[in-house]
N, C-alpha and C positions, 0 to 999 in steps of 0.2 A: 926642497922647499917649494919650488915651483909646482911639483907634482901634488903636494899637499894642498896648495891653494886651488888647484883645478878641481880636486875632489870636493873641497868645501863649497866652491861655486856651483858644482853640479848638484850637490845635495840641497843647497838653498833653492836652486831653480826647480827641482823636483817638488820640494815642499810648497813653493808658490803655485806651481801648476795644480797640485792636489787641492790646495786651499781654494783656488779659483774654480776648480771643477766642482767641489762641494758647494761653493757659494752659488754657482750657476744652477746647480741641481735644485737647491732650495728655492731660488728665485723662480725657476721654471715650474716647480711643483706648486708653489703658492699661486702663481699666475693661472695655472690650469685649474686650481681649486676655485678661484674667484670666477673664472669664466664658466665653470660648471654650474655655479649657483644661478647665473644669469640666464641659463637656458630655459626655454619653454617646455612644459610637459609634453611628452610624445604620446600621440593617440595610438592605441593598440589596434591593429588591424588583423582580422582573422582571414587568412587567405582563402579558406574554403567556404566562407559565408555566402559570397556572391554566386558561387557555383552550386551550392546545396539547394535543391528545389524545395525541400521542407521548410527552410528558413524563409524563402521567398513567399511561400503560401501563408506562413504565420504573419508576416508583415502585411500582406494584402488583406488578410482577415481583420487585423486590427484597424486598418484604414476603413474597411467597409463598416465595421461596428461604429466607428466615430461618425461616419457620414449618416448612418441611420439615427443615431442619437440626436444629431443636429436637426434632421428632418422632423423627428417626433416632437422635439422641443419647439421648433418653428410652427408646426401644425397646432400644438396645444396653445401657444401664445396667440395665434391667429383666431382660434375658436373662442378664446377668452375675451379678446379685445374687440370682437366683431360687434359693431354698433354701440359700443360703450365708451371706451377711452383708449388712448394710445399707450403702447408699451414704452417704457423708459429705455432710451438707447444705451445708457451707461450700465444697465444691468447685465450680468453675464448670463449666457444661456444655461438653462437648468434641464438636466436630463430627466426623462419621465419613463418609468417602467410600467408596463401594462400587464394585468392579470385578469382571470375569469372567475366568476362565482355564480353558479346557477345560470350559466349561459349569458351572463351580463358582464360586460367588460368594464373594468375600473382601472384607475391610475394610482400609482403610489408617488406622492409628492416628495421630491428630494429636498434636502436642506437648501434653503435659499428661495424656495417657491413662495412667492408673495401674492398669489391669486386670492387666497382667503382674506388676507388683510386688506387688500385693495377693494375687493367686492363688498365686504362687510362695511367698511368705512364709507363707501360711496352709496351703498344701498340704503343707509340710514338717512340720506338726504332726501327731503321731499321734492326738491327740484329734480334730482336724478330719477326718482320714481315717476314723476309726471312726464319728463322728457324722454327717458329711455324705456319706460314701461316695464320696470322690474321691481319686484318686492322681495323682502327677506323674511323667511319663515324659519323658526327655530323650535325644535322639539318633535318627537315622534308623532304625538297626537295631532298637532296642527298640520304637519306635513301630510299625514294620512287623510285628514279631512279635506285638504286641498286636492289631493289626488283622487279621492272618491267623488268629489264634485266636478272633476274634469279639468282642473287647472293644469297649465303646461309647465313642467319643470325644465329648467335649463342646466343647472349645476348643483350637485349635492356633495357636501363635505362631511365625512364621517370619520370617527376615530378608531373603531373596531369593526370586525366583520359581524359580530352579533348585532351591533346597532344597525348595520346595513340590512341584515336579514329581517329585522323587525318591520321594514318598509315593504310595500307591495312591489317587488322587483319587476313584475311584468309591465308596470306603468312607468318604469324608469329607463327603458331601453333607449330612448332618444336623448336622455340627459347625460351629461358628463359627470361621472362619479370619480371623486378624488379622495383618497385615503390620506389623512393628515394626523399629526400627533395630537393627543388630547390637550397638551399644553397650549397648542395654537388655538384650539377652539375655546379653551378657558380664558385666554387673553382677550378674545374678541367677542365673547358672549356677554349678553346683558343679564343673564340669570345668575343667581347665587350658586346654584348647583346645576351646571350645564349637563345636558343629556348626551352630548357628544355627536350631534348631527345638526347641520345648518344647510338650508336649501335656498337657492335663488329661483324664483318663479317669474313667468311673464305676468304682467298686471292683468288680473282676470276681468273679463267682460261679464257683468251680471246677467245679461240676456242669453249667454251661451253656457252658463254653468248648470249642472244638474243638481237640483236641491231635492233631498230625500223626503222632507217633511211637508211637501206641498199639500198632501191630502188632509193634513190637520190644521191648515191655515184658515183664518177667518178674514172677512173683508175689513181689515183694520190696518191702517198705515201709521207709521211714526215719522214725524217731521222734527228734526233737531235743528233748532234755530240758534245759530251763533254759540254752539257749545264748544268751549275751548279747552276744557280739562280732559286729558286723555283717559284718566280713570273713569270719569263720569260717562264719557261717550262709550267706552268699552262696556261698562255695566249696562247702559241703555240698550246697546246692541244685543247683549246676552239676554236681557229681559224681553226684548222684542222677539227674539228667536224662540224663547220659552213660551211666550204667550201666543205664538202662531200668527204673527203679523204677516200681512201680505208683502210688504216691502218697507224699506227705511230710506228716507230722503234727507240728505244733508245739504243745508244751504251754504252759500259762500260765507266764510268767516269761521266755520267749524274746523276743528283740528282734523288733520289727515286721518282717514279711517285706517290706513295701512301703517300708521306709526307703530313701532314696536310695543309701546306701552298700551296702546289701544288693542292690539292683537292679543296681548297677554290677558287683559281684562275681559275681552269678549269671549275667550275660551272656544274659538272655532265658530262663532256666530256668523263670521264673514262668508262661510260656505254652507249656511243653512237657510238663508233668505237673501233676496236681492238687495243690494246696498248701492245707491246712486249718490256719489259725492259731488261737492262743489257745484251746486245747482243754483241758478237764479230763481226768483219767485215765479217768473213766467214758465220756466222749465218745471218747477214744482207742480204747477197746475196741470201740465201736460202728462205727468206721471200719475195723476189721480183720476178716478172715474168721473164721468160727467155730472152725476147726481150725488156727489159726495158731500158730507157734512163735516166741516173742519171745526174741531173743538180745541180750546186753549186751556192749558193748565195754569191755574192761578196760585201763586205762592201764598196768598192770603196776608201778605205783609201790608201794614198800613195803620193809621191811627184808629180807624173804626172797625178793626177786625173783630173785636168781641161783640160789638153791636150787630154786625153782619151775621155772625155765627148764631146769635140768639134769634134773629129774625128768620134765618133760613131753617133752623131746627123747628121753629114754631110754625113753619109753612106760611109765613106772612109774605105777601107779595112785596118785593123790593123794587122800587122804582129805579130803572137804569140811569146811571149818571156817566160823567166823563170817565174814560178809562184812566186818565192821568191821576184821578183822585185816589186810585188804589195803589199806585206806585208799582205796578207789575208790568208796565209796558213802556218802552222807550219812545219818546216823541220825535226822535230823529230817524230818518230813513237810512238804509244801508248805503255805503259809499258807492256800491256798484250801480244803484238806481238813482243816484243823486242828480237832480236837475236844477238848473238856475231859474229862480223865480224872483219877481219884483217884490220888494219889501219896503216898509216904512222905517226910515232910520230914526224916527222920533220915538219908536216904541221902546218901552223900558225892558221888555223881555222878548227873546226870540220865539217863545212859545205862546205869546199873547195873541189871542184871536185864532189859535189853531183849534179846529173842531175835530176831535178824535172820534172814531167810530164807536157806536154804542153797542155793547154786548151784555146780555143778561147773565147774572151769576146763578150757579146751580150747585147743589151738593153732589159730590162725586158718586154717591151710591144711588142716586135717582136715575131714572131712565133717560139716557142721552145717546145710547148707541142703538138706534132703531133702523139704521140704514148703513150703507158703506161709510165708514168714518175714518177720519184722519185726526190724530192727536198731535198737537204742537207743544214741544217742551223747549223752553228757552234756557240760555246759559245763566249761571248764577251771578256773573259779573255785570253784564249789560241788560239782562232780561230779554223779553220778547221784542221783536222789531215791529214797526208800524205796519209793515206789509202783512205780517201774520194776523194782526188785528183786523185789517181790511178784508183779508180772505175769509176770516171767521164770520164777519158781518155779511159778506157777500153770499156765503153758503148757508146762512141761518144757524151758525154755530153758537155755542155758549161758553161761558167762563166757568170751568170746573173748579170747585173749591173744596179743599181738604181741611176740615176744622182740626185745630190742635189746641192744646192747653194754653191759656194766656201766659204771657211773659216767657214764652219759649220761642227760640229762633225758628225760622221756616225750615221745612224739610229739604234735604238734599235733592237736587234735580233728578238724579238717578233713582232715588227712593220714591219720589213722587211719580216718576214715569212708571215704575213697576206697579204701584198701587192702581194707577189709572188704567194701565194696559190690561191687567188681569180683570179689573172690573168691567172694562169694555168687552173683553172676551166672554165673560160670564153672561152679559146681557145679549150679545150676539148669538151665542150658542142656545140660550133660552128661546130666542126668537126663531132660530132655525128649527129647533125641536118642536116648537108649537106649530110649524108649517105655515106661518104667515109670511106674506111677501114684504119686500123692503118698501118702506114708505118714507118719503122726504117730508120736509116741513110744508112744501107746496102740494102735498098729497099726490105726488108723482110716484108711480110704481115702477120698479125695476124687475127684469126677469130674474 
């Protein structure tokens, strides 16, 4: 009996030991499993990588390529922002790749290059054009005209190599050429159908440009007085170039001659004759010959227009009267020449007692261009300024009248300018062909 009990006790102890051993194994295994999940990933090291010279060379080459890309990007950004505006600090550097075409180096803009967007948006500002001295030209014809005249290109953006080859590459060696996507040019272009080329030029100096049609010019100048419509001004410049004018003078108050709309309407006239913008009336006289005759275009609007037409066509002498009676001249001076004067506060009107210059009226097809002549065209909104009328009276000029059918509105200023400019050219060429010398109203002769 005692032996039996010992065997039972031994069997129970063995089973407990086995059970505890299995329990401990399970616990240890689960604990190791959890600890394995909490471990960090091990970095794989290749023992021969540091000792292999080929791997070292590849790593060094990659570092050198990155350094070169950073240097090229920094140089491009410095060239772009020189004298214009600062680069944004938060923008990441953009890599630029360079290529050659016909011995001319150009760049391929990478995604994220914002030079086109920034330059186009800023170049459209008149303040930027005046302060920084840069203009924006778009289209092959306009850019070629500027290059032929000797304008200085700074940066050219093009979409395809064919567009670049259409330009005279020998004149673009000093400019920065950047190839961009056509979608970029289409976004920033003002044209309905962009040609795929936009250029930034230095603001041209009229005295340094080379004009090809100087041999066909006549001693006729166009003075635009307070013309604010871009389309009208561009059309006047185009007519002045076609009529062979000597130069064009723009007074203060006119729209900027380098406005994109003016450039499109002028069709390259900016590079066919000298254009002097933003001039005071004293400066206007300095750009004219000493013995010039200043003529004024009269719109013919007024209550007595039909009577004036009948009298002039019948060659009846018309007694000159006040200019304000015709409604074609402003009685206020320009703000740039405004001076303080004493006045009577009891007067009912600010124009009461104002004596305007007296200028005779004349039909446009009669002889009025018998000497070096300047034609003044006023804007349609405010008309001619008082300074223009005084200059006409001072030089012995006349008020040129274009008769139209009654009850019809006056002609457009650009249309009137084209009629008068070509009439003046015809009279001056006829005088030149006859061999007669220039004569002024004071019977003074010019060589």
